[in-house]
C-alpha positions in Angstrom: 27.6 -4.7 -5.8 26.8 -3.3 -2.4 24.5 -0.6 -4.0 22.6 -3.3 -5.8 22.1 -5.4 -2.7 21.1 -2.3 -0.7 18.6 -1.3 -3.4 17.0 -4.8 -3.3 16.7 -4.7 0.5 15.2 -1.2 0.4 12.6 -2.4 -2.2 11.8 -5.5 -0.2 11.3 -3.8 3.1 9.7 -0.7 1.5 7.2 -2.9 -0.3 6.3 -5.2 2.5 4.6 -2.6 4.7 2.4 -1.0 2.0 1.5 -4.5 0.7 0.2 -5.6 4.1 -1.5 -2.2 4.6 -3.3 -2.4 1.3 -4.4 -5.9 2.0 -5.8 -4.9 5.4 -7.5 -1.8 3.9 -9.2 -3.9 1.2 -10.3 -6.7 3.6 -11.8 -4.2 6.1 -13.5 -2.3 3.4 -15.1 -5.5 2.0 -16.1 -6.5 5.5 -17.7 -3.0 6.1 -19.6 -3.2 2.8 -20.9 -6.6 3.8 -22.2 -5.2 7.0 -23.6 -2.0 5.5 -24.2 -2.2 1.7 -25.9 1.1 1.6 -22.7 2.9 2.5 -20.6 1.2 -0.2 -20.1 4.4 -2.2 -18.5 6.3 0.8 -16.5 3.2 1.9 -15.1 2.6 -1.6 -13.9 6.3 -2.0 -12.2 6.2 1.4 -10.7 2.8 0.6 -9.2 4.0 -2.7 -7.7 7.1 -1.0 -6.2 5.1 1.8 -4.8 2.6 -0.7 -3.2 5.4 -2.8 -1.5 6.8 0.3 -0.2 3.4 1.2 1.0 2.8 -2.3 2.9 6.1 -2.3 5.2 4.8 0.4 6.1 1.9 -1.8 6.8 4.2 -4.7 9.0 6.4 -2.5 11.1 3.4 -1.5 11.3 2.3 -5.2 12.6 5.8 -6.2 15.0 5.9 -3.2 16.4 2.4 -4.1 17.2 3.5 -7.7 18.8 6.8 -6.9 22.4 6.3 -5.8 
């Protein structure tokens, strides 16, 4: 019982930070492309790399929550 509750808390907290980070990364990338459309290729590549790093943190918390 306690492990299930702890796993849920780990996933909730571990997913909150990356979700906010990915949202901010996407918003700022769209804002930057709106200001400078010519640089959209470089901005998109950097955005996708940053989102992948942020998502990795959520995946680590998911793995940690399911290993007891």
